[in-house]
C-alpha positions as CSV (number, residue, x, y, z in Angstrom):
1,X,95.0,351.5,156.6
2,X,97.3,352.0,153.2
3,X,97.0,355.5,151.6
4,X,93.7,356.2,150.0
5,X,93.8,356.5,146.2
6,X,90.6,357.3,144.7
7,X,88.5,359.0,141.8
8,X,85.1,360.4,142.3
9,X,82.4,361.6,140.1
10,X,79.4,363.5,141.5
11,X,76.2,362.6,140.2
12,X,73.3,364.1,141.5
13,X,73.5,364.2,145.4
14,X,76.0,361.3,145.4
15,X,79.6,360.6,145.0
16,X,80.6,357.4,142.9
17,X,84.1,356.6,144.3
18,X,86.7,354.3,142.9
19,X,89.6,352.9,145.1
20,X,92.7,352.3,143.3
21,X,94.0,349.6,145.5
22,X,90.9,347.1,145.1
23,X,89.7,348.6,141.6
24,X,86.4,348.7,143.4
25,X,83.3,351.2,143.4
26,X,81.1,352.3,146.0
27,X,78.4,355.0,146.3
28,X,78.4,357.9,149.0
29,X,76.1,360.1,150.1
30,X,76.1,362.7,153.0
31,X,76.9,362.3,155.7
32,X,78.8,359.5,154.6
33,X,80.9,361.3,151.9
34,X,81.9,364.0,154.9
35,X,83.2,361.0,156.8
36,X,84.8,359.8,153.8
37,X,86.5,363.3,153.2
38,X,87.8,363.3,156.8
39,X,89.0,359.9,156.9
40,X,91.2,360.2,153.5
41,X,92.7,363.1,155.5
42,X,93.7,361.1,158.5
43,X,91.4,362.6,160.8
44,X,90.9,360.5,164.0
45,X,87.3,358.6,164.2
46,X,86.6,361.0,167.9
47,X,87.3,364.0,165.8
48,X,84.9,363.1,162.7
49,X,82.1,362.4,164.8
50,X,82.7,365.5,166.9
51,X,82.7,367.6,163.7
52,X,79.6,365.4,162.5
53,X,77.8,365.9,165.7
54,X,78.0,369.9,165.4
55,X,77.4,369.9,161.5
56,X,74.1,367.6,161.6
57,X,73.0,368.3,165.1
58,X,73.1,364.6,166.2
59,X,74.5,363.1,169.2
60,X,78.3,362.3,169.5
61,X,77.7,358.6,170.2
62,X,75.4,358.2,167.2
63,X,78.0,360.1,165.3
64,X,80.8,357.9,166.9
65,X,79.1,354.6,165.6
66,X,78.1,355.9,162.1
67,X,82.2,357.0,161.6
68,X,83.3,353.8,162.8
69,X,81.0,351.9,160.4
70,X,82.0,354.2,157.5
71,X,85.5,353.5,158.2
72,X,85.3,350.0,158.6
73,X,83.6,349.9,155.2
74,X,86.2,352.1,153.5
75,X,88.8,349.9,154.9
76,X,87.3,347.0,153.4
77,X,87.2,348.6,150.2
78,X,90.7,349.9,150.0
79,X,92.4,346.9,150.8
80,X,94.6,345.7,148.2
81,X,93.6,343.6,145.6
82,X,94.5,339.7,146.5
83,X,97.4,338.2,144.8
84,X,96.1,335.7,142.1
85,X,96.7,332.0,142.5
86,X,97.9,332.4,139.3
87,X,101.6,332.6,140.2
88,X,104.4,334.2,137.8
89,X,107.3,332.4,138.2
90,X,106.2,329.1,136.7
91,X,107.7,325.8,137.0
92,X,110.0,325.4,133.9
93,X,108.5,321.9,133.5
94,X,104.8,323.5,133.1
95,X,106.3,325.3,129.8
96,X,107.5,322.0,128.3
97,X,104.6,319.9,130.1
98,X,103.4,317.3,127.5
99,X,99.9,315.8,127.8
100,X,97.5,313.5,125.4
101,X,95.6,315.4,122.9
102,X,91.7,314.8,123.3
103,X,91.0,317.4,120.3
104,X,92.4,320.1,118.7
105,X,90.1,322.6,117.0
106,X,90.6,325.5,114.9
107,X,88.1,328.6,114.8
108,X,88.0,331.8,112.2
109,X,86.5,335.1,113.6
110,X,88.8,337.8,111.4
111,X,91.9,336.6,109.6
112,X,93.1,335.5,112.6
113,X,92.6,331.7,113.7
114,X,92.5,330.7,117.2
115,X,93.2,326.6,117.9
116,X,92.7,325.1,120.8
117,X,94.2,321.9,122.0
118,X,92.6,320.5,125.3
119,X,93.5,317.4,127.5
120,X,90.0,316.1,128.0
121,X,86.4,316.6,127.3
122,X,85.8,318.7,130.4
123,X,88.2,321.2,129.1
124,X,86.5,321.2,125.8
125,X,83.4,321.8,126.8
126,X,84.2,325.1,128.7
127,X,84.0,326.8,125.0
128,X,83.7,324.6,122.2
129,X,80.0,324.6,122.3
130,X,80.0,328.3,122.5
131,X,82.1,328.8,119.1
132,X,81.6,325.2,117.4
133,X,79.9,327.3,114.9
134,X,83.2,328.9,113.7
135,X,85.3,325.7,113.6
136,X,87.3,325.9,110.4
137,X,89.9,323.8,108.0
138,X,91.5,327.2,106.9
139,X,95.2,327.1,107.2
140,X,96.3,330.6,106.3
141,X,96.7,333.3,108.3
142,X,97.7,334.5,111.7
143,X,97.0,331.3,114.1
144,X,97.0,331.7,117.8
145,X,97.7,328.4,119.7
146,X,96.0,327.8,122.8
147,X,96.6,324.9,125.2
148,X,94.5,323.6,128.0
149,X,95.5,321.1,130.3
150,X,95.3,319.9,133.8
151,X,98.4,320.0,135.9
152,X,98.6,319.5,139.5
153,X,94.9,319.7,140.2
154,X,94.7,322.6,138.4
155,X,94.0,323.8,134.9
156,X,97.0,325.4,133.0
157,X,96.7,327.5,129.9
158,X,99.5,328.2,127.4
159,X,99.3,330.6,124.7
160,X,101.3,330.5,121.8
161,X,104.1,328.4,123.7
162,X,103.8,330.9,127.1
163,X,102.4,329.6,130.2
164,X,99.2,332.0,131.3
165,X,98.3,330.9,134.4
166,X,96.9,328.2,136.6
167,X,93.1,328.1,138.0
168,X,91.5,325.8,140.3
169,X,88.9,323.6,139.1
170,X,86.3,325.5,141.2
171,X,87.8,328.6,139.3
172,X,86.2,328.0,136.0
173,X,84.1,331.3,135.6
174,X,87.7,333.2,135.9
175,X,89.6,330.8,133.7
176,X,86.7,331.7,130.9
177,X,87.1,335.2,131.4
178,X,90.9,335.3,131.1
179,X,90.7,333.2,127.9
180,X,88.2,335.5,126.4
181,X,90.1,338.5,127.5
182,X,93.2,336.5,125.2
183,X,90.7,335.9,122.5
184,X,90.0,339.3,121.9
185,X,93.3,340.5,122.0
186,X,94.3,337.9,119.4
187,X,91.6,338.4,117.0
188,X,91.6,342.0,116.8
189,X,95.7,342.3,117.4
190,X,95.1,344.3,120.8
191,X,96.5,344.2,124.1
192,X,94.8,345.0,127.5
193,X,95.9,348.3,127.2
194,X,93.4,349.2,124.4
195,X,90.4,347.9,126.4
196,X,88.3,349.7,129.0
197,X,86.2,346.9,130.4
198,X,84.1,344.2,129.6
199,X,80.8,343.5,130.2
200,X,78.4,340.7,131.0
201,X,75.2,341.9,128.8
202,X,74.0,341.6,125.5
203,X,74.6,344.2,122.7
204,X,72.6,344.7,119.6
205,X,73.1,347.1,116.5
206,X,71.2,348.1,113.8
207,X,74.4,349.8,112.2
208,X,73.7,353.2,113.5
209,X,72.8,352.8,117.2
210,X,74.2,350.2,119.3
211,X,72.1,349.2,122.7
212,X,73.7,347.4,125.6
213,X,71.6,345.0,128.0
214,X,73.6,344.1,131.1
215,X,71.4,341.7,133.3
216,X,71.6,339.3,136.1
217,X,70.8,335.7,135.2
218,X,67.2,334.8,134.6
219,X,66.4,338.5,133.3
220,X,65.2,337.2,130.0
221,X,68.1,338.9,128.3
222,X,69.3,336.0,126.0
223,X,65.6,335.5,124.9
224,X,65.2,339.2,124.1
225,X,68.3,339.4,122.2
226,X,67.1,336.2,120.2
227,X,63.9,338.2,119.5
228,X,65.7,341.1,118.6
229,X,67.9,339.4,115.9
230,X,64.6,337.7,114.5
231,X,63.7,341.4,113.8
232,X,66.9,341.8,111.8
233,X,69.1,343.4,114.8
234,X,72.4,342.2,114.9
235,X,73.9,340.8,117.8
236,X,77.1,342.2,118.8
237,X,77.4,339.9,121.7
238,X,75.1,337.9,124.1
239,X,77.3,337.4,127.1
240,X,80.6,339.2,127.0
241,X,81.2,342.7,125.6
242,X,84.4,344.4,125.4
243,X,84.4,348.1,125.1
244,X,87.3,349.9,124.0
245,X,88.9,353.0,126.1
246,X,89.6,355.1,123.4
247,X,86.1,355.6,121.1
248,X,83.8,353.7,124.0
249,X,82.4,350.9,120.9
250,X,81.3,347.5,121.6
251,X,83.4,345.1,119.7
252,X,82.0,341.7,118.4
253,X,82.4,338.5,120.1
254,X,79.5,336.4,119.1
255,X,79.5,333.3,121.0
256,X,76.4,331.3,120.5
257,X,73.4,332.2,122.9
258,X,72.6,330.1,125.8
259,X,69.0,329.3,125.4
260,X,67.0,328.0,128.3
261,X,64.7,325.2,127.7
262,X,61.7,327.3,129.1
263,X,62.3,330.1,126.4
264,X,62.0,327.1,123.4
265,X,58.3,327.8,123.6
266,X,58.8,331.5,122.6
267,X,62.0,331.0,120.0
268,X,61.3,327.7,118.3
269,X,58.9,328.9,115.6
270,X,61.7,331.5,114.9
271,X,64.6,328.9,115.0
272,X,63.1,325.9,113.9
273,X,66.6,324.3,114.0
274,X,67.1,325.3,117.7
275,X,65.0,322.2,118.6
276,X,67.6,320.2,116.9
277,X,70.6,321.1,118.8
278,X,71.6,318.8,121.6
279,X,70.8,319.6,125.5
280,X,73.4,320.7,128.2
281,X,73.1,320.7,131.6
282,X,75.1,323.7,133.0
283,X,73.7,323.4,136.7
284,X,71.3,320.8,138.8
285,X,68.5,323.2,137.8
286,X,69.5,324.9,134.4
287,X,69.6,322.8,131.0
288,X,70.5,324.9,127.8
289,X,70.4,324.6,123.8
290,X,72.8,326.8,122.0
291,X,71.7,329.1,119.1
292,X,74.6,330.5,116.8
293,X,73.9,334.2,116.0
294,X,73.4,335.3,112.5
295,X,76.6,337.0,111.4
296,X,77.0,339.5,108.5
297,X,80.3,338.4,106.8
298,X,81.8,342.1,107.4
299,X,80.9,342.0,111.1
300,X,84.3,341.5,112.7
301,X,85.4,344.5,110.6
302,X,83.3,347.0,113.0
303,X,83.0,348.0,116.2
304,X,79.6,349.9,117.6
305,X,79.5,353.2,119.9
306,X,77.3,353.0,122.9
307,X,75.4,355.4,124.4
308,X,72.0,353.7,125.5
309,X,71.8,351.1,128.2
310,X,68.9,349.1,129.0
311,X,68.5,347.3,132.5
312,X,65.8,344.6,132.0
313,X,64.0,342.3,134.0
314,X,61.4,339.4,133.3
315,X,58.2,339.6,135.7
316,X,55.2,337.6,135.1
317,X,53.4,340.0,137.6
318,X,54.0,343.2,135.4
319,X,53.0,343.2,131.8
320,X,54.9,346.4,130.6
321,X,56.8,348.8,132.3
322,X,59.7,351.3,130.3
323,X,61.0,354.3,131.8
324,X,64.0,356.1,132.0
325,X,66.3,354.1,134.9
326,X,67.6,356.1,138.2
327,X,70.9,356.6,137.0
328,X,73.0,355.5,140.1
329,X,70.6,352.3,140.5
330,X,71.7,351.7,136.6
331,X,75.3,352.7,137.2
332,X,75.7,350.0,140.1
333,X,73.6,347.6,138.0
334,X,76.8,348.2,135.1
335,X,79.5,347.9,138.0
336,X,78.1,344.5,139.0
337,X,78.1,343.2,135.4
338,X,81.4,344.9,134.8
339,X,85.2,344.3,134.9
340,X,86.9,347.4,134.2
341,X,90.3,346.6,133.5
342,X,92.9,348.2,136.2
343,X,94.8,350.1,133.8
344,X,95.9,353.8,134.4
345,X,93.2,355.9,133.6
346,X,90.4,353.5,133.2
347,X,88.6,354.3,136.0
348,X,88.3,358.0,135.4
349,X,87.8,357.4,131.7
350,X,84.6,355.0,132.9
351,X,83.2,357.5,135.3
352,X,83.5,360.2,132.6
353,X,81.9,358.2,130.2
354,X,79.2,356.9,132.1
355,X,77.9,360.1,132.7
356,X,77.0,360.8,129.2
357,X,75.3,357.4,128.7
358,X,71.1,357.0,128.7
359,X,69.8,354.6,131.1
360,X,66.4,352.8,130.8
361,X,64.5,350.2,132.7
362,X,62.4,347.8,131.2
363,X,60.3,345.3,133.2
364,X,58.0,343.0,131.3
365,X,56.1,340.0,130.9
366,X,55.1,340.9,127.2
367,X,57.4,340.2,124.9
368,X,55.8,342.0,122.0
369,X,55.6,345.1,124.0
370,X,59.1,344.9,125.1
371,X,60.4,344.4,122.0
372,X,58.4,347.4,120.3
373,X,59.9,349.6,123.3
374,X,63.6,348.6,122.4
375,X,62.8,348.7,118.5
376,X,61.2,352.4,119.1
377,X,64.5,353.2,121.2
378,X,66.5,352.1,118.1
379,X,64.8,354.0,115.6
380,X,64.6,357.2,117.5
381,X,67.3,359.8,119.4
């Protein structure tokens, strides 16, 4: 087993542990934490089991099985992160590869412009529906040139003429995530070293307080975000929230909201134009329409400190429950919905920062009560 390089943070009676080799996190409690400490120091399994037997008054055989299970888990968590299928030494032909242009579109976020040239309609569909409302004919300002094209049964990305990577057609999610990171760096004139993490979440602000809403698919996150926007709260992002490592602020990345057809009854009266938007089938059982956010002109010049996190879950059997969340469960959800950039120091910054955030759990079927609870949290310390 490679050396175990890690950072820990004690939360209550548990330890949150980050593994440097894999950039993965796990939660340990006694006696697993005891086994972990001994394993890090290279104690043999039999020695650790004997110590556990004495320490916890258990049979040696039971302890040995437990120790081996924990050590196997540690070994898996400590594996070196797999080498990406995006190679470093790209063929020279890829840099100069020419392709037929299906479309070239330009979008304005800040004074910096983003231009996408794609080879076909499939590649255009990855991003254009989400940012089409930002399309512009403006020519002035810095222009970042993105090119997406097929190459030897993979998708290639060039940015300002530099090859950035190759992705399989089954790896669209990672490709889009990578493009998003490139976009925020180009939009805000940053590099990856500036960022702490990105979160699959909605983020909304009233200008004084910003609330992060991480959630799994089907939780009602987008519906709640759209309803809060209708109450006058500013949407920072509905799906991809970049957070910097210096002041822990959420930065705007306002792609259009992906509204499932099941939410149309709730939202159509608030957003009449939504019914005019074309539908898009994104999977065998999921059809959506895109709802553009309502932006303040100065929005892109701002970033918003985050201190509150609400985990939400739509449950038709529960009208309304709102309470302080179990911190460890809430942090686990955050980790499940986040990518913490593997930059030096980011893991420690995240573990220190997360201890200062307030976490809440909202389970609901009554939209009005859910919105009132979130509005109350916005308006009160």
